[in-house]
C-alpha positions in Angstrom: 0.0 0.0 0.0 1.0 3.6 -0.6 -0.8 4.6 2.6 1.4 5.2 5.7 -0.2 5.1 9.1 1.1 8.2 10.8 -0.5 9.3 14.1 -3.2 12.0 14.2 -3.5 13.9 17.5 -7.3 13.6 17.4 -7.1 9.8 17.6 -5.6 9.8 21.1 -8.0 9.4 24.1 -5.9 11.9 26.1 -6.5 14.7 23.4 -8.6 17.3 25.1 -12.3 17.2 24.1 -12.5 21.0 23.7 -9.5 21.0 21.4 -11.0 18.0 19.4 -14.2 20.0 19.1 -12.3 23.1 17.7 -10.6 20.8 15.2 -13.7 19.1 14.0 -15.5 22.5 13.5 -12.5 23.6 11.3 -12.8 20.4 9.3 -16.5 21.1 8.7 -15.6 24.5 7.3 -13.3 22.7 4.9 -16.0 20.3 3.9 -18.3 23.2 3.1 -15.6 25.0 1.1 -15.0 21.8 -1.0 -18.6 21.1 -1.7 -18.6 17.8 0.2 -22.2 17.8 1.1 -23.6 17.9 -2.4 -21.2 15.2 -3.6 -21.9 12.9 -0.7 -25.7 13.5 -1.0 -25.6 12.3 -4.6 -23.8 9.1 -3.6 -26.0 8.5 -0.6 -29.2 9.0 -2.6 -28.0 6.4 -5.1 -27.0 3.9 -2.5 -30.3 4.3 -0.6 -32.3 3.8 -3.8 -30.3 0.8 -5.0 -30.3 -0.9 -1.6 -33.8 0.0 -0.4 -32.4 1.3 2.9 -34.4 4.1 4.6 -32.0 5.3 7.4 -28.5 6.4 7.8 -26.0 5.8 10.6 -23.0 8.0 10.4 -19.7 6.7 12.0 -17.0 9.0 13.4 -19.3 12.0 13.3 -17.3 14.3 15.7 -19.3 17.5 16.2 -21.8 16.5 13.4 -19.7 16.7 10.3 -21.1 17.3 6.8 -23.8 14.6 7.2 -26.2 17.2 8.7 -25.9 19.3 5.5 -26.2 16.1 3.5 -29.5 15.2 5.2 -30.7 18.7 4.6 -30.0 18.3 0.8 -31.7 14.9 0.7 -34.8 15.9 2.7 -35.6 18.3 -0.2 -35.7 15.4 -2.7 -38.8 13.3 -3.4 -38.7 10.0 -1.4 -36.2 11.2 1.2 -38.4 13.7 3.1 -38.5 11.4 6.2 -34.9 10.0 6.0 -33.5 9.5 9.5 -29.9 10.1 10.5 -28.1 8.8 13.6 -24.7 10.3 14.4 -22.1 8.3 16.3 -18.5 8.5 17.4 -15.9 6.7 19.5 -15.5 10.0 21.4 -19.0 11.5 21.2 -19.1 15.3 21.2 -21.4 15.8 24.1 -22.1 19.5 23.3 -23.1 18.6 19.8 -25.2 15.7 21.1 -27.1 17.8 23.6 -27.8 20.5 20.9 -28.9 17.9 18.3 -31.0 15.7 20.7 -32.8 18.7 22.2 -34.4 19.6 18.8 -38.0 18.3 19.0 -39.4 16.7 15.9 -36.0 16.4 14.3 -35.1 13.3 12.2 -31.5 13.6 13.5 -30.2 12.0 16.7 -26.7 11.7 18.3 -25.9 8.4 20.0 -24.1 9.5 23.2 -22.4 6.2 24.0 -19.0 5.5 22.3 -19.5 3.7 19.0 -16.5 1.8 17.6 -16.8 1.8 13.8 -15.0 -1.6 13.7 -17.6 -3.2 16.0 -20.9 -2.2 14.5 -23.0 -5.3 13.8 -26.0 -6.2 11.8 -28.3 -5.3 14.6 -27.8 -1.7 13.6 -29.5 -1.4 10.2 -29.2 1.3 7.7 -26.7 2.9 5.4 -23.4 3.4 7.1 -21.4 6.5 6.2 -17.8 7.4 6.9 -17.1 10.9 5.7 -13.4 11.9 5.9 -12.8 9.3 8.6 -12.0 6.0 7.0 -8.3 6.9 6.8 -8.2 6.8 10.6 -8.4 3.0 10.5 -5.4 0.7 10.1 -5.8 -1.8 7.3 -7.0 -4.6 9.6 -9.6 -2.3 11.1 -10.6 -0.9 7.7 -11.0 -4.5 6.4 -13.2 -5.4 9.4 -15.5 -2.4 8.7 -15.9 -3.6 5.1 -16.4 -7.2 6.0 -19.0 -6.3 8.6 -21.1 -4.3 6.1 -21.0 -7.1 3.6 -21.7 -9.9 6.1 -24.7 -8.0 7.6 -26.0 -7.0 4.2 -25.9 -3.3 5.1 -24.9 -0.6 2.6 -21.9 1.6 3.3 -20.6 4.9 1.8 -17.0 6.0 2.4 -15.8 9.4 1.2 -12.4 11.0 1.5 -11.5 14.6 0.6 -7.9 13.6 -0.2 -6.8 11.1 -2.9 -3.2 10.6 -1.6 -2.2 10.7 -5.3 0.7 13.3 -5.2 4.3 12.2 -4.4 5.1 11.6 -0.7 7.2 14.7 -0.2 4.2 16.9 -1.0 2.5 15.7 2.2 4.9 17.8 4.2 4.3 20.9 2.1 0.8 20.7 3.4 2.0 21.6 6.9 2.7 25.3 6.4 -0.2 25.6 4.0 -2.7 24.1 6.4 -1.4 26.3 9.2 -2.1 29.4 7.2 -5.5 28.1 6.0 -6.5 27.6 9.6 -5.9 31.3 10.3 -8.1 32.3 7.4 -11.0 29.9 7.9 -11.4 30.2 11.7 -13.8 33.2 11.4 -16.1 30.9 9.5 -16.4 28.4 12.3 -19.8 28.0 14.0 -20.1 28.3 16.9 -17.1 30.5 17.1 -15.9 30.5 20.8 -13.4 32.8 22.6 -11.3 29.7 23.3 -11.1 28.9 19.6 -9.9 32.5 18.9 -7.4 32.6 21.7 -5.8 29.3 20.8 -5.7 30.2 17.2 -4.4 33.7 17.1 -2.7 34.3 20.5 -1.5 30.9 21.4 -1.5 29.0 18.0 -2.1 25.5 19.4 -5.1 24.8 17.1 -3.3 25.7 13.8 -0.3 23.5 14.7 -2.6 20.6 15.5 -4.7 21.2 12.4 -1.6 21.4 10.2 -0.1 18.2 11.5 -3.4 16.2 11.4 -4.0 17.5 7.9 -0.6 16.3 6.6 -1.0 13.0 8.5 -4.5 12.5 7.0 -3.1 12.8 3.5 -0.5 10.1 4.3 -3.1 7.8 5.8 -5.7 8.1 3.0 -6.3 4.8 1.1 -5.7 5.2 -2.6 -7.9 3.4 -5.1 -5.2 0.8 -5.4 -5.1 0.4 -1.6 -8.9 -0.1 -1.7 -8.4 -3.0 -4.1 -6.2 -4.7 -1.5 -8.7 -4.1 1.3 -11.5 -5.6 -0.9 -9.6 -8.7 -1.9 -11.9 -11.7 -1.4 -15.0 -9.6 -0.8 -17.9 -9.2 -3.1 -20.3 -12.1 -2.4 -23.5 -12.7 -4.5 -26.1 -10.1 -3.8 -23.5 -7.5 -2.6 -21.2 -5.4 -4.8 -18.5 -2.9 -4.3 -17.8 0.3 -6.3 -14.9 2.7 -5.9 -14.0 5.8 -7.8 -13.0 9.5 -7.8 -15.2 12.6 -8.1 -12.8 14.3 -10.5 -12.7 18.1 -10.7 -10.3 20.5 -9.3 -10.2 18.8 -5.9 -10.2 15.1 -6.4 -12.0 13.1 -3.8 -12.3 9.3 -3.4 -15.3 7.2 -2.5 -16.0 3.5 -1.8 -19.5 2.1 -1.9 -20.8 -1.2 -0.7 -24.3 -1.9 -2.0 -26.5 -4.9 -1.2 -29.2 -5.9 -3.7 -32.5 -4.2 -3.0 -34.3 -5.9 -0.2 -31.2 -7.8 1.0 -30.3 -5.3 3.8 -31.2 -7.3 6.9 -33.3 -5.6 9.4 -34.0 -2.6 7.3 -37.1 -1.8 5.2 -37.7 -0.3 1.8 -37.4 3.4 1.2 -40.5 5.3 0.3 
């Protein structure tokens, strides 16, 4: 594999929750700037229609991620008005969970118990999504996630905003670039807290962490060739895998696992 498993600060249990929250809000700004929501919505809609699933469970959601915007886009489309979304994370963002779960009549909920993406079983039906998070998994963990989806007959949509295509040395050029980007996009963060401002512009802890994790993310992203290795031996009857790139100025990669319609155990057909 070209992928190299460098560490990301956000992955450590000792990493402060407040700092992790600041980082995930910055990542959400990046997703908005790159048009992630529209591209993911297109993929999700296709997988839901082909598989007959009627709910989405998002893995590694952080503070909510782009799936909230994805759901907003889908809810405007015929047949997806009542689509339900459940957010999960190994380190649940409790502030985001309280905010989301307090909204009456919402079709979005945040699971407040830790959810390990490698241990989700068939008892949790629906389309599984991993947006900008699959690269956090080592190959054995990534393989387990794919095997679990296929074995339980549940669809999965994996989307990465980096393609890990450039030469390795370019990963490190991303460090100063990401540091500067952080300074420019911080005013776009919502909610924008005093702590985020102080530790960005006065004590630049957040830009340093953001820059390192950004470069490490590029190094850890599975290329299309890497995905072929992960998928080796998978693809049973009634379940197919599809991988590809979005193309355009900022190339993004996706991997879809799609069961035949009606084959998703425990789920029911979409409207």
